[in-house]
C-alpha positions in Angstrom: 212.5 299.2 72.5 213.4 298.9 68.8 212.2 296.1 66.6 215.5 294.1 66.7 215.2 293.9 70.5 211.7 292.3 70.2 212.4 290.2 67.1 215.3 288.6 65.3 215.7 290.2 61.8 216.4 287.7 59.0 217.6 289.0 55.7 218.6 287.2 52.5 219.9 289.1 49.5 219.6 288.4 45.7 222.2 290.5 43.9 222.0 291.0 40.1 225.4 291.9 38.7 226.1 292.9 35.1 229.1 291.0 33.6 231.8 293.0 32.0 231.4 292.0 28.4 231.2 293.9 25.1 228.2 291.9 23.7 225.1 290.3 25.1 224.6 286.9 26.7 223.1 285.1 23.7 223.8 287.5 20.8 226.4 289.8 19.3 224.3 292.9 20.0 226.4 295.6 21.8 226.3 296.2 25.5 226.4 300.0 26.2 225.0 302.6 28.6 223.4 305.9 27.7 222.8 305.2 24.0 219.6 306.2 22.3 216.7 303.7 23.1 216.6 300.6 21.0 219.9 301.1 19.2 221.8 298.2 20.8 219.4 295.5 19.6 219.2 292.8 17.0 216.7 290.1 16.0 217.2 288.1 19.2 216.6 291.1 21.5 213.4 291.8 19.5 212.3 288.1 19.8 211.8 287.9 16.0 210.7 284.4 14.8 213.5 282.0 14.1 216.2 283.9 16.1 218.2 281.4 18.1 220.5 282.1 21.2 224.2 281.4 21.1 226.0 281.5 24.5 228.7 284.2 25.1 231.8 282.2 26.2 233.5 285.2 27.8 230.4 285.7 30.0 230.7 282.1 31.2 234.3 282.7 32.1 233.4 285.8 34.1 230.7 283.9 35.9 233.1 281.2 36.8 235.6 283.8 38.1 232.8 285.2 40.4 232.1 281.7 41.7 235.7 280.9 42.4 236.3 284.3 44.2 233.3 283.6 46.5 234.4 280.1 47.4 231.6 278.4 45.4 231.6 274.9 43.9 231.7 275.3 40.1 229.3 272.8 38.7 230.6 271.1 35.5 227.0 270.6 34.3 224.5 273.4 34.4 221.3 274.1 32.5 219.6 277.2 31.1 215.9 277.5 31.7 213.0 279.6 30.6 211.5 281.8 33.3 208.0 282.6 32.0 206.3 285.9 32.7 204.6 288.6 30.6 205.7 292.2 30.8 206.1 294.9 28.0 209.9 294.9 28.3 210.2 291.1 27.8 209.4 290.5 24.1 209.8 286.7 24.2 207.4 286.4 27.1 210.2 284.6 29.0 213.7 285.3 30.4 216.6 282.8 29.9 218.0 282.0 33.3 219.2 279.0 35.3 217.1 277.4 38.0 217.5 273.8 39.3 221.0 273.4 37.9 223.0 276.6 38.3 226.6 277.2 37.4 227.9 277.8 40.9 226.6 276.7 44.4 227.5 276.4 48.1 229.8 279.4 48.5 230.4 282.0 51.2 231.7 285.5 52.0 233.3 286.7 55.2 231.7 290.1 56.0 232.8 292.7 58.6 229.9 295.0 59.3 232.0 297.6 61.2 235.7 298.2 62.0 236.8 296.1 65.0 233.9 293.6 64.7 234.5 290.0 64.0 233.8 288.7 60.5 230.5 286.9 59.9 230.4 284.1 57.4 227.5 284.6 55.0 226.5 281.6 52.9 225.9 281.8 49.2 223.2 279.4 48.0 224.0 279.8 44.3 225.3 282.0 41.5 223.5 281.5 38.2 223.7 283.2 34.8 220.7 285.0 33.2 219.9 287.6 30.7 218.5 291.0 31.7 215.1 292.3 30.6 214.5 295.6 28.8 213.3 298.8 30.5 209.9 300.4 30.5 210.0 304.2 30.1 207.2 306.3 31.6 207.4 309.8 30.2 204.4 311.4 31.8 202.1 313.0 29.2 204.2 311.5 26.4 203.0 308.1 27.5 205.0 304.9 28.0 207.6 303.2 25.8 210.0 300.3 26.0 213.8 300.5 25.6 215.3 297.1 24.7 219.0 298.2 24.9 219.4 296.2 28.2 217.5 293.2 26.9 219.9 290.2 26.8 222.7 292.0 28.8 224.6 289.2 30.6 224.0 289.0 34.4 224.8 286.8 37.3 222.5 286.5 40.2 224.2 285.9 43.6 221.7 284.4 46.0 222.7 284.5 49.7 221.5 282.4 52.5 219.3 284.2 55.0 222.3 284.7 57.3 222.1 288.5 57.7 220.7 290.0 60.8 220.7 293.8 60.2 220.5 296.4 57.5 224.1 297.4 58.4 225.3 293.9 57.9 223.4 293.6 54.6 225.1 296.7 53.2 228.5 295.5 54.4 227.8 292.2 52.5 226.9 294.1 49.3 230.0 296.3 49.6 232.2 293.2 50.1 230.7 291.4 47.1 231.0 294.4 44.8 234.7 295.0 45.9 235.6 291.4 45.1 233.8 291.3 41.7 235.5 294.5 40.7 238.9 293.1 41.7 238.3 290.0 39.7 237.3 292.1 36.6 233.9 290.4 36.6 231.9 293.6 36.7 232.3 297.4 36.8 229.6 297.3 39.5 228.4 300.9 38.7 225.2 301.1 40.7 224.1 304.3 39.0 224.2 302.5 35.7 222.2 299.5 37.1 225.2 297.2 36.9 224.9 296.1 40.6 221.4 296.0 42.2 219.8 293.8 44.7 216.5 292.4 46.1 216.3 292.0 49.8 214.1 289.4 51.5 213.1 290.5 55.0 211.3 288.5 57.7 211.0 288.7 61.5 210.7 286.0 64.1 210.8 285.9 67.9 214.2 285.5 69.5 214.9 281.8 70.1 212.5 280.6 67.3 214.0 278.5 64.5 211.2 278.7 61.9 211.5 281.6 59.5 208.8 284.2 59.5 206.9 285.3 56.4 209.2 287.1 54.0 208.6 290.2 51.9 210.9 291.0 49.1 212.1 294.5 48.3 213.0 294.8 44.6 215.6 296.7 42.6 217.6 298.5 45.3 220.4 300.3 43.4 222.3 302.2 46.2 223.8 301.2 49.5 222.0 304.0 51.2 218.6 303.1 49.8 219.2 299.4 50.6 219.8 300.3 54.2 216.9 302.6 54.4 214.5 300.2 52.7 215.4 297.3 54.9 215.1 299.4 58.1 211.7 300.7 57.1 210.5 297.2 56.2 211.7 295.8 59.6 209.8 298.5 61.4 206.7 297.9 59.3 206.6 294.1 59.9 207.3 294.7 63.6 204.3 297.0 63.8 202.1 294.3 62.1 203.2 291.6 64.5 203.0 293.8 67.6 199.3 294.4 66.7 198.7 290.7 66.5 198.5 290.6 62.7 200.1 288.4 60.2 202.7 289.5 57.6 201.4 288.6 54.1 204.1 287.6 51.6 204.5 290.2 48.9 206.9 291.9 46.5 207.7 295.5 47.4 209.2 298.5 45.8 211.0 301.3 47.6 209.8 304.9 47.0 213.0 307.0 47.4 211.2 310.3 47.7 208.8 309.1 50.4 211.3 306.8 52.1 208.7 304.0 52.3 208.2 300.5 50.8 205.0 299.9 48.8 203.3 296.7 47.6 203.9 295.9 43.9 202.2 292.5 43.8 201.1 289.8 46.2 202.6 286.3 47.0 205.0 285.2 44.3 206.9 281.9 44.2 209.2 280.1 41.8 206.3 277.9 40.5 204.6 281.0 39.3 207.3 281.3 36.6 206.8 277.7 35.2 210.6 277.1 34.7 211.6 274.5 32.2 214.9 273.8 30.3 215.4 276.0 27.3 215.0 273.7 24.2 217.3 276.0 22.1 220.3 275.8 24.4 222.4 272.7 25.2 223.4 272.1 28.8 226.6 274.0 29.7 229.4 271.6 30.4 232.8 272.6 31.8 235.8 270.4 32.3 237.7 270.5 35.6 240.7 271.4 33.6 239.0 274.5 32.2 237.8 275.5 35.7 241.4 275.2 37.0 242.7 277.3 34.1 240.3 280.1 35.0 241.3 279.8 38.7 245.0 280.3 37.7 244.1 283.7 36.2 242.5 285.1 39.4 244.2 288.0 41.0 244.8 288.3 44.8 241.6 288.7 46.7 241.2 292.1 48.5 241.4 290.6 52.0 244.5 288.7 51.1 246.1 291.9 49.8 245.2 293.8 52.9 246.8 291.2 55.1 250.0 291.3 52.9 250.1 295.0 53.0 250.0 294.9 56.8 252.5 292.1 57.2 255.0 292.8 54.4 254.8 296.6 54.0 254.1 297.4 57.7 250.9 299.4 57.1 248.2 300.0 59.7 245.1 298.0 59.2 242.9 301.1 58.5 245.5 302.4 55.9 245.7 299.0 54.2 241.9 298.9 53.9 241.7 302.3 52.2 244.5 301.5 49.8 243.0 298.2 48.8 239.5 299.6 48.3 240.0 299.4 44.5 242.3 297.2 42.6 243.5 300.1 40.5 244.5 302.1 43.5 246.1 299.1 45.2 248.2 298.3 42.1 249.3 301.9 41.7 250.3 302.2 45.3 252.2 298.9 45.4 254.3 299.8 42.3 255.1 303.2 43.8 255.9 301.7 47.2 258.3 299.1 45.8 260.0 301.6 43.5 260.5 304.1 46.4 261.5 301.5 49.1 259.6 303.1 52.0 256.0 301.9 51.8 254.8 303.8 54.9 256.1 307.1 53.5 254.4 306.4 50.1 251.2 305.4 51.9 251.1 308.7 53.8 251.4 310.7 50.6 248.8 308.6 48.8 246.3 308.7 51.6 246.5 312.4 52.2 247.5 314.1 49.0 246.7 311.7 46.1 243.3 310.7 47.4 242.6 314.3 48.4 243.3 315.4 44.8 241.0 312.7 43.5 238.2 313.6 45.9 238.4 317.3 44.9 237.8 316.3 41.3 235.3 313.6 42.1 237.5 311.0 40.3 238.8 307.6 41.1 242.3 306.0 40.7 241.7 305.2 37.0 242.0 309.0 36.4 245.7 309.0 37.5 248.0 309.9 34.5 251.2 309.9 36.7 253.1 306.6 36.5 253.6 305.2 39.9 257.3 304.9 39.3 257.4 308.7 38.6 255.5 309.3 41.8 258.2 307.3 43.6 260.8 309.4 41.9 259.1 312.6 43.1 259.3 311.5 46.7 262.9 310.4 46.2 263.7 313.9 45.0 262.3 315.2 48.3 264.3 312.6 50.2 267.4 313.9 48.5 266.6 317.5 49.4 266.1 318.6 45.8 262.5 319.7 46.5 260.6 320.5 49.6 257.3 319.0 50.8 255.6 322.3 49.8 257.1 321.9 46.3 255.9 318.4 46.0 252.4 319.5 46.8 252.6 322.3 44.2 253.6 319.8 41.5 251.3 317.0 42.4 248.0 318.2 40.9 249.6 318.7 37.5 251.6 315.5 37.6 248.7 313.4 38.8 246.3 314.3 36.1 248.7 315.2 33.2 251.6 312.9 33.9 255.2 313.7 33.0 258.7 313.5 34.6 258.8 315.1 38.0 262.5 316.2 37.7 261.9 318.0 34.4 258.8 319.7 35.8 260.4 320.9 39.0 263.2 322.6 37.0 260.6 324.1 34.6 258.6 325.5 37.6 261.7 326.8 39.4 261.0 324.6 42.4 264.4 323.0 42.9 265.3 323.3 46.5 268.3 325.4 47.7 270.5 322.5 48.7 273.9 324.0 48.7 274.9 324.2 52.4 277.3 327.1 52.0 274.8 329.1 50.0 272.0 328.5 52.6 274.3 329.3 55.5 275.4 332.6 53.9 271.8 333.5 53.3 270.9 332.8 57.0 273.9 334.9 58.1 272.8 337.8 55.9 269.2 337.7 57.2 270.5 337.8 60.8 272.8 340.7 60.1 269.9 342.6 58.6 267.7 342.0 61.6 269.8 342.5 64.7 266.8 343.9 66.6 264.9 340.7 66.1 268.0 338.7 67.3 267.8 340.7 70.5 264.1 340.0 70.9 264.8 336.3 70.6 267.6 336.5 73.2 265.1 338.2 75.5 262.8 335.2 75.3 260.5 336.2 72.4 260.1 332.8 70.6 258.1 334.5 67.8 261.3 336.1 66.6 262.5 332.7 65.3 259.4 332.4 63.1 259.9 335.9 61.7 263.5 335.1 60.8 262.5 331.7 59.2 259.9 333.6 57.1 262.6 336.0 55.9 264.9 333.2 54.8 262.0 331.2 53.1 261.0 334.3 51.2 264.5 334.9 50.0 264.6 331.3 48.7 261.0 331.5 47.3 260.1 328.6 49.5 262.7 326.4 48.0 264.7 325.7 51.2 264.0 322.9 53.6 262.3 324.6 56.6 263.9 322.1 59.0 267.4 322.9 57.8 266.7 326.7 57.9 265.4 326.3 61.5 268.5 324.3 62.5 270.9 326.8 61.0 269.1 329.8 62.6 269.0 328.1 66.1 272.7 327.2 65.7 273.6 330.9 65.2 271.1 332.4 67.6 272.1 330.2 70.5 275.8 330.5 70.2 
C-alpha cells in the first residue's frame, strides 16, 4: 500500500517568477544572465549608504498582467515591506517584498493533471512583488564568493492554496502557470536560468481529517522533473515517520539531485522570524481602477481560450490544439499560416509532423523559425496546385524554415518543380511501359510488385518531380485496359 492510500497528501506551492524587464525592480541596473559576476550592479545592489529604491513601473504592469491572467483581484493599494534576514548574498540584511498587503489576491487556476481528467480548480492566495537576492558561489578549494548580479532582479511570488493532492498535479499546476505567464509576456520562464522556480509545502493527514498536518517546505526546485521527484520522496519520508508513530517536525528542506533525497536545511521557520515591517523608503503602491482596466485591455487570449477556439473554429482535434498552443509563438505562427492557406487541418498536419520535427532535431523552439507563416502557406498551396510534390516540400522545408525565403523561387532554383503537364506525363508513362513489356506481362499474371517497379521507373525519369498518385493512376489506367 503506497502512502497516498494511507494518507491524504496536501501540497501548496510558492512559485518565484522573474519578470521580463531590462532593469531591476528598484534601480536602473541591468538584468542579464551569464554575465561575469558583479557586473550588473550599482550602489543600490551593493547596499551603499544613502542609496534609495525607485520602483520599476514596467515591473508593476507585468505583475498586474500576471494577476489578471490568473483571475486574481488586483488591489488598488499595496505596500512594500522589509523581510529581514542575514545571509552573505543579501547586503542590506533585508529583502524588499510585500507581506500583509500584496498587489494581487484571491485568484485561481484550472489544472488538468492528465489528458482526459477533469480540471481541478487550484486557489491562489496571493501574488506579491519582491526583489531577488544575490547568489553565493562555492568554488571548492577556491573558497566561496558572492555574485550580486541577481540582487534586485524583479520577481513575483505566486502563493497557491494547499489544494494540490499529488506530485503529478503539482507539476501540472506549475506547467499551466508557466504557460500562461509566457503567453502574457510576463516572464520567459526559463527554469535553467532560474527564472521560474518553486518551493513546495508538503504535509500528510489521515483520510477524512480536516486539520492540516505539519508541513515541511522543499526550497528552490528548478525543474518539473526534480519537483515531482522531491515531492514524491518527501511524501514517502513523512509517511514512514507517521507509520512508526513519530511526529513530523516542521523544517525547511533542500533537494539533493544526485542522491534523489531531501535534506534538512534549517528547523521551524515562520513569517514572524522575518520581522516584516513597511519599507520606510517606499510609498504605498496605488493603482487606479482605470489603470488596471487599461492593462486588462492589452492581455492576449489565454491558452485555454485559444485551444477551445482552435477546436471549434478550425476543426482541430483536442490533442492537436493543445500541442499547437503550447507556446504563443507557435500558436501565432500556425494561425497566420492556417488562415492564409484556408485549410487549417492540412496546415496543422504539416506543422505537427514536419515543422515541429525539424525544430526537435535542432533542439530549437518556434522563435527560431525564419520562414514567414504566409510563405509556409504558399508552399503548401504550391503542393495543392500540383507544382511540387510532398517529397519536394520536405526537401525544401529545412532550408526555408531556418533561412526563410520565397518557396516558389527556391523550388525553381532547386529544380523541384513538379511535372504537371498531363500530356508530357502520359507520354512518359507510355514510354516506360513500352520499354518494359515483360513487366507488364508479370502484372497481368497477378504480380502486384510489377506496379511498384513501373512507378519507380517513372519517378526516376522525373527525378521524383511527378505526383506519385497521378503516376499510379495513369499506369493502372493503361495496364488494366
